[in-house]
Every structure is written in C-alpha cells, then in structure tokens.
All heavy atoms as a GROMACS GRO file, in nm:
protein
  606
    1MET      N    1   0.085  -0.117   0.000
    1MET     CA    2   0.000   0.000   0.000
    1MET      C    3   0.090   0.124   0.000
    1MET      O    4   0.182   0.134   0.080
    1MET     CB    5  -0.090  -0.003   0.125
    1MET     CG    6  -0.202   0.095   0.119
    1MET     SD    7  -0.311   0.102   0.265
    1MET     CE    8  -0.363  -0.063   0.292
    2ASP      N    9   0.062   0.216  -0.087
    2ASP     CA   10   0.145   0.337  -0.093
    2ASP      C   11   0.102   0.439   0.012
    2ASP      O   12   0.001   0.422   0.081
    2ASP     CB   13   0.146   0.396  -0.234
    2ASP     CG   14   0.011   0.453  -0.276
    2ASP    OD1   15  -0.081   0.459  -0.194
    2ASP    OD2   16  -0.001   0.492  -0.393
    3LEU      N   17   0.179   0.545   0.023
    3LEU     CA   18   0.153   0.647   0.126
    3LEU      C   19   0.012   0.704   0.115
    3LEU      O   20  -0.058   0.720   0.216
    3LEU     CB   21   0.256   0.759   0.116
    3LEU     CG   22   0.239   0.874   0.215
    3LEU    CD1   23   0.248   0.822   0.359
    3LEU    CD2   24   0.344   0.981   0.191
    4LEU      N   25  -0.032   0.736  -0.006
    4LEU     CA   26  -0.166   0.792  -0.026
    4LEU      C   27  -0.273   0.699   0.031
    4LEU      O   28  -0.361   0.742   0.107
    4LEU     CB   29  -0.193   0.816  -0.175
    4LEU     CG   30  -0.335   0.860  -0.211
    4LEU    CD1   31  -0.366   0.997  -0.150
    4LEU    CD2   32  -0.353   0.862  -0.361
    5GLU      N   33  -0.265   0.572  -0.003
    5GLU     CA   34  -0.364   0.476   0.045
    5GLU      C   35  -0.356   0.459   0.196
    5GLU      O   36  -0.459   0.446   0.263
    5GLU     CB   37  -0.346   0.342  -0.025
    5GLU     CG   38  -0.382   0.347  -0.172
    5GLU     CD   39  -0.340   0.220  -0.246
    5GLU    OE1   40  -0.246   0.152  -0.200
    5GLU    OE2   41  -0.401   0.192  -0.350
    6GLN      N   42  -0.235   0.459   0.250
    6GLN     CA   43  -0.219   0.445   0.396
    6GLN      C   44  -0.283   0.562   0.469
    6GLN      O   45  -0.357   0.542   0.566
    6GLN     CB   46  -0.070   0.436   0.432
    6GLN     CG   47  -0.004   0.307   0.392
    6GLN     CD   48   0.146   0.310   0.418
    6GLN    OE1   49   0.200   0.405   0.474
    6GLN    NE2   50   0.213   0.205   0.376
    7VAL      N   51  -0.252   0.682   0.422
    7VAL     CA   52  -0.307   0.803   0.487
    7VAL      C   53  -0.459   0.805   0.474
    7VAL      O   54  -0.531   0.828   0.572
    7VAL     CB   55  -0.244   0.930   0.425
    7VAL    CG1   56  -0.316   1.055   0.471
    7VAL    CG2   57  -0.096   0.936   0.458
    8ALA      N   58  -0.509   0.778   0.354
    8ALA     CA   59  -0.654   0.781   0.330
    8ALA      C   60  -0.726   0.675   0.413
    8ALA      O   61  -0.831   0.703   0.471
    8ALA     CB   62  -0.682   0.761   0.182
    9ASP      N   63  -0.670   0.556   0.420
    9ASP     CA   64  -0.735   0.449   0.495
    9ASP      C   65  -0.735   0.476   0.645
    9ASP      O   66  -0.835   0.455   0.712
    9ASP     CB   67  -0.668   0.314   0.465
    9ASP     CG   68  -0.743   0.200   0.528
    9ASP    OD1   69  -0.867   0.189   0.506
    9ASP    OD2   70  -0.682   0.119   0.600
   10LYS      N   71  -0.623   0.526   0.696
   10LYS     CA   72  -0.617   0.557   0.840
   10LYS      C   73  -0.719   0.666   0.873
   10LYS      O   74  -0.792   0.655   0.972
   10LYS     CB   75  -0.476   0.601   0.878
   10LYS     CG   76  -0.459   0.626   1.026
   10LYS     CD   77  -0.312   0.644   1.060
   10LYS     CE   78  -0.279   0.674   1.202
   10LYS     NZ   79  -0.371   0.664   1.305
   11LEU      N   80  -0.726   0.768   0.791
   11LEU     CA   81  -0.823   0.875   0.814
   11LEU      C   82  -0.965   0.821   0.803
   11LEU      O   83  -1.052   0.853   0.886
   11LEU     CB   84  -0.801   0.989   0.714
   11LEU     CG   85  -0.891   1.111   0.730
   11LEU    CD1   86  -0.880   1.172   0.869
   11LEU    CD2   87  -0.857   1.214   0.622
   12ALA      N   88  -0.991   0.737   0.704
   12ALA     CA   89  -1.125   0.678   0.688
   12ALA      C   90  -1.163   0.597   0.812
   12ALA      O   91  -1.277   0.609   0.861
   12ALA     CB   92  -1.129   0.590   0.564
   13GLN      N   93  -1.071   0.518   0.862
   13GLN     CA   94  -1.099   0.439   0.983
   13GLN      C   95  -1.136   0.530   1.100
   13GLN      O   96  -1.234   0.506   1.171
   13GLN     CB   97  -0.976   0.356   1.023
   13GLN     CG   98  -0.950   0.238   0.937
   13GLN     CD   99  -0.822   0.166   0.980
   13GLN    OE1  100  -0.744   0.215   1.059
   13GLN    NE2  101  -0.801   0.048   0.925
   14GLU      N  102  -1.057   0.635   1.119
   14GLU     CA  103  -1.080   0.726   1.231
   14GLU      C  104  -1.213   0.800   1.217
   14GLU      O  105  -1.288   0.814   1.314
   14GLU     CB  106  -0.965   0.825   1.243
   14GLU     CG  107  -0.835   0.758   1.286
   14GLU     CD  108  -0.716   0.853   1.285
   14GLU    OE1  109  -0.735   0.976   1.270
   14GLU    OE2  110  -0.603   0.803   1.299
   15VAL      N  111  -1.243   0.845   1.097
   15VAL     CA  112  -1.368   0.919   1.075
   15VAL      C  113  -1.488   0.825   1.091
   15VAL      O  114  -1.589   0.862   1.153
   15VAL     CB  115  -1.368   0.988   0.937
   15VAL    CG1  116  -1.505   1.047   0.906
   15VAL    CG2  117  -1.261   1.095   0.931
   16LEU      N  118  -1.480   0.705   1.037
   16LEU     CA  119  -1.591   0.610   1.051
   16LEU      C  120  -1.612   0.570   1.197
   16LEU      O  121  -1.726   0.557   1.242
   16LEU     CB  122  -1.568   0.487   0.962
   16LEU     CG  123  -1.584   0.514   0.813
   16LEU    CD1  124  -1.537   0.393   0.732
   16LEU    CD2  125  -1.727   0.549   0.777
   17ASP      N  126  -1.502   0.553   1.271
   17ASP     CA  127  -1.514   0.524   1.415
   17ASP      C  128  -1.583   0.640   1.487
   17ASP      O  129  -1.672   0.619   1.569
   17ASP     CB  130  -1.376   0.499   1.477
   17ASP     CG  131  -1.317   0.365   1.438
   17ASP    OD1  132  -1.390   0.278   1.386
   17ASP    OD2  133  -1.195   0.348   1.458
   18ALA      N  134  -1.542   0.763   1.454
   18ALA     CA  135  -1.602   0.881   1.517
   18ALA      C  136  -1.750   0.892   1.480
   18ALA      O  137  -1.834   0.926   1.564
   18ALA     CB  138  -1.527   1.007   1.475
   19ALA      N  139  -1.782   0.863   1.355
   19ALA     CA  140  -1.922   0.868   1.311
   19ALA      C  141  -2.006   0.765   1.386
   19ALA      O  142  -2.119   0.794   1.426
   19ALA     CB  143  -1.930   0.845   1.160
   20ARG      N  144  -1.950   0.646   1.407
   20ARG     CA  145  -2.022   0.542   1.483
   20ARG      C  146  -2.042   0.587   1.628
   20ARG      O  147  -2.150   0.570   1.685
   20ARG     CB  148  -1.947   0.410   1.479
   20ARG     CG  149  -1.986   0.320   1.366
   20ARG     CD  150  -1.929   0.178   1.382
   20ARG     NE  151  -1.784   0.177   1.378
   20ARG     CZ  152  -1.711   0.176   1.266
   20ARG    NH1  153  -1.769   0.176   1.150
   20ARG    NH2  154  -1.579   0.175   1.272
   21MET      N  155  -1.937   0.642   1.688
   21MET     CA  156  -1.944   0.682   1.830
   21MET      C  157  -2.042   0.796   1.851
   21MET      O  158  -2.113   0.798   1.952
   21MET     CB  159  -1.806   0.723   1.881
   21MET     CG  160  -1.712   0.606   1.898
   21MET     SD  161  -1.555   0.647   1.979
   21MET     CE  162  -1.502   0.794   1.897
   22THR      N  163  -2.047   0.888   1.756
   22THR     CA  164  -2.133   1.006   1.773
   22THR      C  165  -2.269   0.991   1.708
   22THR      O  166  -2.360   1.068   1.737
   22THR     CB  167  -2.066   1.131   1.711
   22THR    OG1  168  -2.049   1.110   1.570
   22THR    CG2  169  -1.931   1.160   1.777
   23GLY      N  170  -2.282   0.894   1.617
   23GLY     CA  171  -2.406   0.880   1.542
   23GLY      C  172  -2.419   0.985   1.433
   23GLY      O  173  -2.527   1.005   1.378
   24ASN      N  174  -2.310   1.052   1.401
   24ASN     CA  175  -2.311   1.162   1.304
   24ASN      C  176  -2.238   1.121   1.176
   24ASN      O  177  -2.117   1.140   1.164
   24ASN     CB  178  -2.247   1.286   1.366
   24ASN     CG  179  -2.252   1.406   1.274
   24ASN    OD1  180  -2.306   1.400   1.164
   24ASN    ND2  181  -2.196   1.516   1.320
   25ASP      N  182  -2.313   1.067   1.079
   25ASP     CA  183  -2.253   1.026   0.951
   25ASP      C  184  -2.207   1.145   0.868
   25ASP      O  185  -2.129   1.128   0.774
   25ASP     CB  186  -2.351   0.942   0.871
   25ASP     CG  187  -2.362   0.799   0.923
   25ASP    OD1  188  -2.266   0.752   0.986
   25ASP    OD2  189  -2.466   0.736   0.901
   26ALA      N  190  -2.251   1.265   0.901
   26ALA     CA  191  -2.210   1.384   0.827
   26ALA      C  192  -2.061   1.414   0.846
   26ALA      O  193  -2.003   1.492   0.769
   26ALA     CB  194  -2.294   1.504   0.870
   27LEU      N  195  -2.000   1.352   0.946
   27LEU     CA  196  -1.856   1.372   0.967
   27LEU      C  197  -1.777   1.333   0.842
   27LEU      O  198  -1.680   1.399   0.807
   27LEU     CB  199  -1.808   1.290   1.086
   27LEU     CG  200  -1.857   1.334   1.224
   27LEU    CD1  201  -1.809   1.235   1.330
   27LEU    CD2  202  -1.810   1.474   1.256
   28VAL      N  203  -1.820   1.228   0.775
   28VAL     CA  204  -1.751   1.183   0.654
   28VAL      C  205  -1.753   1.293   0.549
   28VAL      O  206  -1.650   1.326   0.490
   28VAL     CB  207  -1.815   1.053   0.597
   28VAL    CG1  208  -1.757   1.018   0.460
   28VAL    CG2  209  -1.795   0.937   0.694
   29ASP      N  210  -1.868   1.354   0.528
   29ASP     CA  211  -1.879   1.461   0.429
   29ASP      C  212  -1.798   1.585   0.467
   29ASP      O  213  -1.738   1.649   0.381
   29ASP     CB  214  -2.026   1.499   0.407
   29ASP     CG  215  -2.103   1.391   0.335
   29ASP    OD1  216  -2.041   1.316   0.257
   29ASP    OD2  217  -2.225   1.381   0.357
   30GLU      N  218  -1.798   1.617   0.594
   30GLU     CA  219  -1.723   1.734   0.640
   30GLU      C  220  -1.573   1.715   0.617
   30GLU      O  221  -1.504   1.805   0.568
   30GLU     CB  222  -1.751   1.763   0.787
   30GLU     CG  223  -1.890   1.815   0.814
   30GLU     CD  224  -1.917   1.948   0.743
   30GLU    OE1  225  -1.828   2.036   0.743
   30GLU    OE2  226  -2.027   1.963   0.688
   31VAL      N  227  -1.523   1.597   0.651
   31VAL     CA  228  -1.380   1.569   0.631
   31VAL      C  229  -1.350   1.564   0.482
   31VAL      O  230  -1.248   1.618   0.437
   31VAL     CB  231  -1.338   1.438   0.701
   31VAL    CG1  232  -1.196   1.399   0.664
   31VAL    CG2  233  -1.351   1.453   0.853
   32LYS      N  234  -1.439   1.506   0.404
   32LYS     CA  235  -1.422   1.500   0.258
   32LYS      C  236  -1.406   1.641   0.201
   32LYS      O  237  -1.315   1.667   0.121
   32LYS     CB  238  -1.540   1.430   0.195
   32LYS     CG  239  -1.539   1.431   0.044
   32LYS     CD  240  -1.669   1.374  -0.011
   32LYS     CE  241  -1.669   1.393  -0.160
   32LYS     NZ  242  -1.795   1.425  -0.216
   33LYS      N  243  -1.493   1.732   0.242
   33LYS     CA  244  -1.487   1.870   0.192
   33LYS      C  245  -1.356   1.937   0.232
   33LYS      O  246  -1.293   2.007   0.152
   33LYS     CB  247  -1.603   1.952   0.247
   33LYS     CG  248  -1.737   1.919   0.188
   33LYS     CD  249  -1.844   2.002   0.256
   33LYS     CE  250  -1.982   1.945   0.227
   33LYS     NZ  251  -2.086   2.012   0.307
   34THR      N  252  -1.317   1.915   0.356
   34THR     CA  253  -1.195   1.979   0.407
   34THR      C  254  -1.071   1.932   0.331
   34THR      O  255  -0.991   2.014   0.286
   34THR     CB  256  -1.178   1.951   0.558
   34THR    OG1  257  -1.292   2.002   0.627
   34THR    CG2  258  -1.051   2.014   0.612
   35ILE      N  259  -1.057   1.800   0.316
   35ILE     CA  260  -0.937   1.751   0.246
   35ILE      C  261  -0.946   1.776   0.097
   35ILE      O  262  -0.844   1.797   0.031
   35ILE     CB  263  -0.906   1.603   0.278
   35ILE    CG1  264  -1.019   1.511   0.234
   35ILE    CG2  265  -0.874   1.585   0.424
   35ILE    CD1  266  -0.991   1.364   0.257
   36GLY      N  267  -1.067   1.778   0.043
   36GLY     CA  268  -1.085   1.805  -0.099
   36GLY      C  269  -1.043   1.945  -0.139
   36GLY      O  270  -1.000   1.968  -0.252
   37ALA      N  271  -1.051   2.038  -0.045
   37ALA     CA  272  -1.009   2.176  -0.073
   37ALA      C  273  -0.858   2.185  -0.093
   37ALA      O  274  -0.810   2.276  -0.161
   37ALA     CB  275  -1.053   2.267   0.042
   38SER      N  276  -0.785   2.090  -0.035
   38SER     CA  277  -0.640   2.092  -0.047
   38SER      C  278  -0.586   1.989  -0.144
   38SER      O  279  -0.485   2.012  -0.210
   38SER     CB  280  -0.575   2.062   0.089
   38SER     OG  281  -0.622   2.147   0.187
   39SER      N  282  -0.653   1.874  -0.148
   39SER     CA  283  -0.602   1.764  -0.230
   39SER      C  284  -0.717   1.677  -0.280
   39SER      O  285  -0.771   1.596  -0.204
   39SER     CB  286  -0.504   1.678  -0.149
   39SER     OG  287  -0.468   1.562  -0.222
   40THR      N  288  -0.750   1.693  -0.406
   40THR     CA  289  -0.856   1.608  -0.462
   40THR      C  290  -0.810   1.463  -0.471
   40THR      O  291  -0.892   1.372  -0.462
   40THR     CB  292  -0.899   1.657  -0.602
   40THR    OG1  293  -0.784   1.663  -0.686
   40THR    CG2  294  -0.965   1.792  -0.594
   41THR      N  295  -0.680   1.442  -0.482
   41THR     CA  296  -0.626   1.306  -0.486
   41THR      C  297  -0.652   1.235  -0.354
   41THR      O  298  -0.698   1.121  -0.351
   41THR     CB  299  -0.475   1.309  -0.517
   41THR    OG1  300  -0.455   1.378  -0.640
   41THR    CG2  301  -0.418   1.169  -0.527
   42LEU      N  302  -0.623   1.303  -0.243
   42LEU     CA  303  -0.649   1.244  -0.111
   42LEU      C  304  -0.798   1.228  -0.088
   42LEU      O  305  -0.843   1.128  -0.032
   42LEU     CB  306  -0.587   1.329   0.000
   42LEU     CG  307  -0.607   1.276   0.143
   42LEU    CD1  308  -0.554   1.134   0.158
   42LEU    CD2  309  -0.542   1.370   0.244
   43GLU      N  310  -0.876   1.324  -0.133
   43GLU     CA  311  -1.022   1.316  -0.119
   43GLU      C  312  -1.075   1.189  -0.186
   43GLU      O  313  -1.156   1.116  -0.128
   43GLU     CB  314  -1.089   1.438  -0.180
   43GLU     CG  315  -1.240   1.433  -0.178
   43GLU     CD  316  -1.304   1.543  -0.260
   43GLU    OE1  317  -1.233   1.614  -0.334
   43GLU    OE2  318  -1.427   1.556  -0.252
   44GLU      N  319  -1.032   1.163  -0.308
   44GLU     CA  320  -1.077   1.044  -0.381
   44GLU      C  321  -1.033   0.916  -0.311
   44GLU      O  322  -1.112   0.821  -0.297
   44GLU     CB  323  -1.024   1.047  -0.524
   44GLU     CG  324  -1.087   1.155  -0.609
   44GLU     CD  325  -1.018   1.173  -0.744
   44GLU    OE1  326  -0.931   1.091  -0.780
   44GLU    OE2  327  -1.051   1.272  -0.813
   45ALA      N  328  -0.909   0.912  -0.264
   45ALA     CA  329  -0.860   0.794  -0.194
   45ALA      C  330  -0.934   0.774  -0.062
   45ALA      O  331  -0.967   0.660  -0.024
   45ALA     CB  332  -0.709   0.806  -0.170
   46PHE      N  333  -0.962   0.883   0.008
   46PHE     CA  334  -1.038   0.878   0.133
   46PHE      C  335  -1.177   0.820   0.111
   46PHE      O  336  -1.221   0.729   0.181
   46PHE     CB  337  -1.047   1.019   0.194
   46PHE     CG  338  -1.144   1.031   0.308
   46PHE    CD1  339  -1.116   0.979   0.433
   46PHE    CD2  340  -1.265   1.098   0.290
   46PHE    CE1  341  -1.206   0.991   0.538
   46PHE    CE2  342  -1.355   1.112   0.394
   46PHE     CZ  343  -1.325   1.058   0.518
   47MET      N  344  -1.246   0.872   0.010
   47MET     CA  345  -1.382   0.823  -0.017
   47MET      C  346  -1.381   0.677  -0.064
   47MET      O  347  -1.471   0.601  -0.030
   47MET     CB  348  -1.452   0.913  -0.119
   47MET     CG  349  -1.491   1.049  -0.061
   47MET     SD  350  -1.583   1.039   0.097
   47MET     CE  351  -1.731   0.951   0.044
   48THR      N  352  -1.279   0.638  -0.138
   48THR     CA  353  -1.266   0.497  -0.176
   48THR      C  354  -1.250   0.411  -0.052
   48THR      O  355  -1.315   0.307  -0.037
   48THR     CB  356  -1.147   0.477  -0.272
   48THR    OG1  357  -1.174   0.550  -0.392
   48THR    CG2  358  -1.126   0.330  -0.304
   49ALA      N  359  -1.163   0.455   0.040
   49ALA     CA  360  -1.143   0.380   0.164
   49ALA      C  361  -1.270   0.374   0.247
   49ALA      O  362  -1.303   0.270   0.306
   49ALA     CB  363  -1.029   0.442   0.245
   50VAL      N  364  -1.346   0.484   0.252
   50VAL     CA  365  -1.473   0.486   0.326
   50VAL      C  366  -1.570   0.384   0.264
   50VAL      O  367  -1.631   0.304   0.336
   50VAL     CB  368  -1.535   0.628   0.326
   50VAL    CG1  369  -1.681   0.624   0.371
   50VAL    CG2  370  -1.454   0.721   0.414
   51ARG      N  371  -1.582   0.385   0.132
   51ARG     CA  372  -1.674   0.291   0.066
   51ARG      C  373  -1.631   0.147   0.089
   51ARG      O  374  -1.715   0.060   0.117
   51ARG     CB  375  -1.681   0.321  -0.084
   51ARG     CG  376  -1.762   0.445  -0.117
   51ARG     CD  377  -1.788   0.460  -0.266
   51ARG     NE  378  -1.665   0.481  -0.341
   51ARG     CZ  379  -1.607   0.599  -0.360
   51ARG    NH1  380  -1.660   0.708  -0.308
   51ARG    NH2  381  -1.498   0.609  -0.432
   52ILE      N  382  -1.502   0.120   0.081
   52ILE     CA  383  -1.451  -0.016   0.103
   52ILE      C  384  -1.481  -0.060   0.246
   52ILE      O  385  -1.530  -0.172   0.268
   52ILE     CB  386  -1.300  -0.023   0.074
   52ILE    CG1  387  -1.276  -0.013  -0.077
   52ILE    CG2  388  -1.240  -0.152   0.130
   52ILE    CD1  389  -1.129   0.007  -0.114
   53ARG      N  390  -1.454   0.026   0.342
   53ARG     CA  391  -1.476  -0.012   0.482
   53ARG      C  392  -1.625  -0.028   0.514
   53ARG      O  393  -1.663  -0.116   0.590
   53ARG     CB  394  -1.410   0.090   0.575
   53ARG     CG  395  -1.259   0.080   0.562
   53ARG     CD  396  -1.187   0.131   0.683
   53ARG     NE  397  -1.049   0.087   0.677
   53ARG     CZ  398  -1.007  -0.029   0.724
   53ARG    NH1  399  -1.089  -0.113   0.782
   53ARG    NH2  400  -0.879  -0.061   0.716
   54ARG      N  401  -1.709   0.056   0.456
   54ARG     CA  402  -1.854   0.039   0.476
   54ARG      C  403  -1.903  -0.091   0.412
   54ARG      O  404  -1.985  -0.162   0.471
   54ARG     CB  405  -1.929   0.158   0.419
   54ARG     CG  406  -1.921   0.282   0.505
   54ARG     CD  407  -1.993   0.398   0.442
   54ARG     NE  408  -2.005   0.511   0.535
   54ARG     CZ  409  -2.040   0.632   0.501
   54ARG    NH1  410  -2.069   0.660   0.374
   54ARG    NH2  411  -2.048   0.728   0.590
   55ALA      N  412  -1.855  -0.121   0.293
   55ALA     CA  413  -1.893  -0.246   0.226
   55ALA      C  414  -1.846  -0.366   0.306
   55ALA      O  415  -1.918  -0.465   0.321
   55ALA     CB  416  -1.837  -0.250   0.084
   56GLU      N  417  -1.724  -0.358   0.359
   56GLU     CA  418  -1.672  -0.467   0.442
   56GLU      C  419  -1.761  -0.488   0.565
   56GLU      O  420  -1.795  -0.601   0.600
   56GLU     CB  421  -1.530  -0.437   0.486
   56GLU     CG  422  -1.474  -0.544   0.579
   56GLU     CD  423  -1.347  -0.503   0.650
   56GLU    OE1  424  -1.318  -0.382   0.659
   56GLU    OE2  425  -1.278  -0.594   0.698
   57ALA      N  426  -1.799  -0.379   0.629
   57ALA     CA  427  -1.884  -0.389   0.748
   57ALA      C  428  -2.018  -0.454   0.714
   57ALA      O  429  -2.068  -0.540   0.788
   57ALA     CB  430  -1.905  -0.251   0.811
   58ARG      N  431  -2.077  -0.414   0.600
   58ARG     CA  432  -2.204  -0.475   0.557
   58ARG      C  433  -2.184  -0.624   0.526
   58ARG      O  434  -2.269  -0.707   0.562
   58ARG     CB  435  -2.260  -0.402   0.436
   58ARG     CG  436  -2.321  -0.267   0.469
   58ARG     CD  437  -2.399  -0.207   0.352
   58ARG     NE  438  -2.317  -0.188   0.233
   58ARG     CZ  439  -2.245  -0.080   0.207
   58ARG    NH1  440  -2.244   0.020   0.291
   58ARG    NH2  441  -2.176  -0.071   0.096
   59GLY      N  442  -2.074  -0.657   0.462
   59GLY     CA  443  -2.046  -0.797   0.432
   59GLY      C  444  -2.029  -0.880   0.557
   59GLY      O  445  -2.081  -0.991   0.568
   60ARG      N  446  -1.956  -0.826   0.653
   60ARG     CA  447  -1.936  -0.899   0.780
   60ARG      C  448  -2.067  -0.916   0.855
   60ARG      O  449  -2.093  -1.022   0.914
   60ARG     CB  450  -1.834  -0.826   0.867
   60ARG     CG  451  -1.693  -0.838   0.814
   60ARG     CD  452  -1.592  -0.774   0.908
   60ARG     NE  453  -1.461  -0.775   0.852
   60ARG     CZ  454  -1.379  -0.880   0.852
   60ARG    NH1  455  -1.419  -0.993   0.907
   60ARG    NH2  456  -1.260  -0.872   0.798
   61GLU      N  457  -2.152  -0.813   0.853
   61GLU     CA  458  -2.282  -0.823   0.920
   61GLU      C  459  -2.369  -0.928   0.851
   61GLU      O  460  -2.437  -1.007   0.917
   61GLU     CB  461  -2.352  -0.687   0.923
   61GLU     CG  462  -2.490  -0.690   0.986
   61GLU     CD  463  -2.492  -0.738   1.131
   61GLU    OE1  464  -2.388  -0.735   1.199
   61GLU    OE2  465  -2.601  -0.779   1.176
   62THR      N  466  -2.367  -0.930   0.719
   62THR     CA  467  -2.444  -1.031   0.645
   62THR      C  468  -2.394  -1.171   0.680
   62THR      O  469  -2.473  -1.262   0.704
   62THR     CB  470  -2.434  -1.006   0.494
   62THR    OG1  471  -2.492  -0.879   0.466
   62THR    CG2  472  -2.507  -1.113   0.415
   63LEU      N  473  -2.262  -1.188   0.682
   63LEU     CA  474  -2.205  -1.318   0.717
   63LEU      C  475  -2.246  -1.358   0.858
   63LEU      O  476  -2.285  -1.473   0.883
   63LEU     CB  477  -2.053  -1.314   0.704
   63LEU     CG  478  -1.980  -1.442   0.747
   63LEU    CD1  479  -2.026  -1.561   0.664
   63LEU    CD2  480  -1.830  -1.422   0.737
   64ARG      N  481  -2.240  -1.264   0.952
   64ARG     CA  482  -2.280  -1.294   1.090
   64ARG      C  483  -2.426  -1.341   1.096
   64ARG      O  484  -2.458  -1.441   1.160
   64ARG     CB  485  -2.262  -1.170   1.179
   64ARG     CG  486  -2.289  -1.198   1.328
   64ARG     CD  487  -2.306  -1.070   1.406
   64ARG     NE  488  -2.422  -0.993   1.366
   64ARG     CZ  489  -2.549  -1.023   1.395
   64ARG    NH1  490  -2.578  -1.132   1.462
   64ARG    NH2  491  -2.648  -0.945   1.355
   65GLN      N  492  -2.513  -1.271   1.023
   65GLN     CA  493  -2.654  -1.308   1.022
   65GLN      C  494  -2.676  -1.445   0.958
   65GLN      O  495  -2.756  -1.524   1.007
   65GLN     CB  496  -2.736  -1.202   0.949
   65GLN     CG  497  -2.746  -1.072   1.024
   65GLN     CD  498  -2.814  -0.963   0.943
   65GLN    OE1  499  -2.855  -0.983   0.829
   65GLN    NE2  500  -2.825  -0.845   1.001
   66LEU      N  501  -2.605  -1.471   0.849
   66LEU     CA  502  -2.619  -1.601   0.782
   66LEU      C  503  -2.570  -1.715   0.871
   66LEU      O  504  -2.635  -1.820   0.880
   66LEU     CB  505  -2.542  -1.601   0.650
   66LEU     CG  506  -2.601  -1.514   0.540
   66LEU    CD1  507  -2.504  -1.502   0.424
   66LEU    CD2  508  -2.735  -1.568   0.493
   67LEU      N  509  -2.459  -1.694   0.939
   67LEU     CA  510  -2.408  -1.796   1.029
   67LEU      C  511  -2.501  -1.816   1.148
   67LEU      O  512  -2.523  -1.929   1.192
   67LEU     CB  513  -2.268  -1.760   1.078
   67LEU     CG  514  -2.158  -1.770   0.973
   67LEU    CD1  515  -2.026  -1.717   1.028
   67LEU    CD2  516  -2.142  -1.911   0.922
   68GLU      N  517  -2.557  -1.708   1.197
   68GLU     CA  518  -2.654  -1.718   1.306
   68GLU      C  519  -2.776  -1.798   1.262
   68GLU      O  520  -2.824  -1.884   1.334
   68GLU     CB  521  -2.695  -1.578   1.350
   68GLU     CG  522  -2.786  -1.575   1.471
   68GLU     CD  523  -2.816  -1.431   1.512
   68GLU    OE1  524  -2.730  -1.370   1.576
   68GLU    OE2  525  -2.926  -1.384   1.477
   69LYS      N  526  -2.823  -1.771   1.141
   69LYS     CA  527  -2.938  -1.843   1.087
   69LYS      C  528  -2.904  -1.990   1.068
   69LYS      O  529  -2.985  -2.078   1.103
   69LYS     CB  530  -2.980  -1.782   0.953
   69LYS     CG  531  -3.101  -1.848   0.890
   69LYS     CD  532  -3.134  -1.784   0.756
   69LYS     CE  533  -3.254  -1.847   0.691
   69LYS     NZ  534  -3.236  -1.983   0.651
   70GLU      N  535  -2.786  -2.019   1.017
   70GLU     CA  536  -2.744  -2.158   0.998
   70GLU      C  537  -2.738  -2.230   1.132
   70GLU      O  538  -2.781  -2.344   1.143
   70GLU     CB  539  -2.607  -2.164   0.929
   70GLU     CG  540  -2.610  -2.127   0.784
   70GLU     CD  541  -2.688  -2.227   0.698
   70GLU    OE1  542  -2.679  -2.349   0.724
   70GLU    OE2  543  -2.758  -2.182   0.606
   71THR      N  544  -2.685  -2.162   1.232
   71THR     CA  545  -2.674  -2.222   1.366
   71THR      C  546  -2.813  -2.251   1.421
   71THR      O  547  -2.838  -2.358   1.476
   71THR     CB  548  -2.598  -2.129   1.460
   71THR    OG1  549  -2.468  -2.105   1.405
   71THR    CG2  550  -2.584  -2.189   1.598
   72LEU      N  551  -2.906  -2.156   1.403
   72LEU     CA  552  -3.043  -2.177   1.451
   72LEU      C  553  -3.109  -2.291   1.374
   72LEU      O  554  -3.180  -2.374   1.431
   72LEU     CB  555  -3.124  -2.049   1.436
   72LEU     CG  556  -3.088  -1.936   1.530
   72LEU    CD1  557  -3.167  -1.811   1.497
   72LEU    CD2  558  -3.111  -1.976   1.676
   73ASP      N  559  -3.087  -2.297   1.242
   73ASP     CA  560  -3.146  -2.403   1.161
   73ASP      C  561  -3.094  -2.540   1.202
   73ASP      O  562  -3.169  -2.637   1.211
   73ASP     CB  563  -3.119  -2.381   1.012
   73ASP     CG  564  -3.199  -2.264   0.955
   73ASP    OD1  565  -3.293  -2.217   1.023
   73ASP    OD2  566  -3.166  -2.219   0.844
   74VAL      N  567  -2.965  -2.550   1.231
   74VAL     CA  568  -2.904  -2.677   1.272
   74VAL      C  569  -2.958  -2.716   1.409
   74VAL      O  570  -2.993  -2.831   1.432
   74VAL     CB  571  -2.749  -2.666   1.275
   74VAL    CG1  572  -2.688  -2.787   1.343
   74VAL    CG2  573  -2.696  -2.649   1.134
   75THR      N  574  -2.970  -2.621   1.499
   75THR     CA  575  -3.020  -2.648   1.634
   75THR      C  576  -3.166  -2.695   1.628
   75THR      O  577  -3.204  -2.789   1.698
   75THR     CB  578  -3.010  -2.522   1.721
   75THR    OG1  579  -2.875  -2.477   1.721
   75THR    CG2  580  -3.054  -2.549   1.862
   76ARG      N  581  -3.245  -2.635   1.542
   76ARG     CA  582  -3.387  -2.673   1.531
   76ARG      C  583  -3.404  -2.813   1.472
   76ARG      O  584  -3.498  -2.882   1.504
   76ARG     CB  585  -3.461  -2.571   1.445
   76ARG     CG  586  -3.480  -2.440   1.512
   76ARG     CD  587  -3.557  -2.345   1.426
   76ARG     NE  588  -3.558  -2.213   1.486
   76ARG     CZ  589  -3.561  -2.101   1.420
   76ARG    NH1  590  -3.565  -2.101   1.289
   76ARG    NH2  591  -3.560  -1.986   1.482
   77SER      N  592  -3.313  -2.850   1.384
   77SER     CA  593  -3.329  -2.980   1.318
   77SER      C  594  -3.276  -3.095   1.402
   77SER      O  595  -3.298  -3.211   1.369
   77SER     CB  596  -3.259  -2.979   1.181
   77SER     OG  597  -3.120  -2.965   1.198
   78GLU      N  598  -3.209  -3.063   1.510
   78GLU     CA  599  -3.154  -3.170   1.597
   78GLU      C  600  -3.256  -3.223   1.692
   78GLU      O  601  -3.351  -3.183   1.730
   78GLU     CB  602  -3.032  -3.119   1.674
   78GLU     CG  603  -2.915  -3.095   1.584
   78GLU     CD  604  -2.795  -3.040   1.659
   78GLU    OE1  605  -2.806  -3.007   1.779
   78GLU    OE2  606  -2.690  -3.028   1.597
   0.00000   0.00000   0.00000
C-alpha cells in the first residue's frame, strides 16, 4: 500500500469510528470537503477507503446473520 492509500485508509478508519461513536454520519462529508479543498487526490482515496470499509462492514454483518441463521437451523433440526 502506498503512502496515499495508507493516509486515506487511516483517516477513513478514524472518521468512521467517530461517526459510529457520535451517530453523526455527516462527519464523513465534512472531512471530505476539508481535504478536498487541499487535495482532490487524497479526497478520492479517502472516499474509496470509506466505501470499502462500509462495504466490508455490511459484508461482515451479512455473514454474521447467515451464520446465526445456519446455527439456529441446525439447532432446530436436531
């Protein structure tokens, strides 16, 4: 991972954590605007990292639910 991706991903992680803690998803947009004013390259990498991390979270939640359902189905059939 190059420096741009490292910086963007670390910032994305921190902003998404803060958004979860505060319940304020607008934090992502505010940070996007701020960094976009200085570096559109970082802005694009940041938003890519945000989308990847959100998609990963949705995928993990789906997997958790599917495994939970499988466990319940196996328990019911025993």
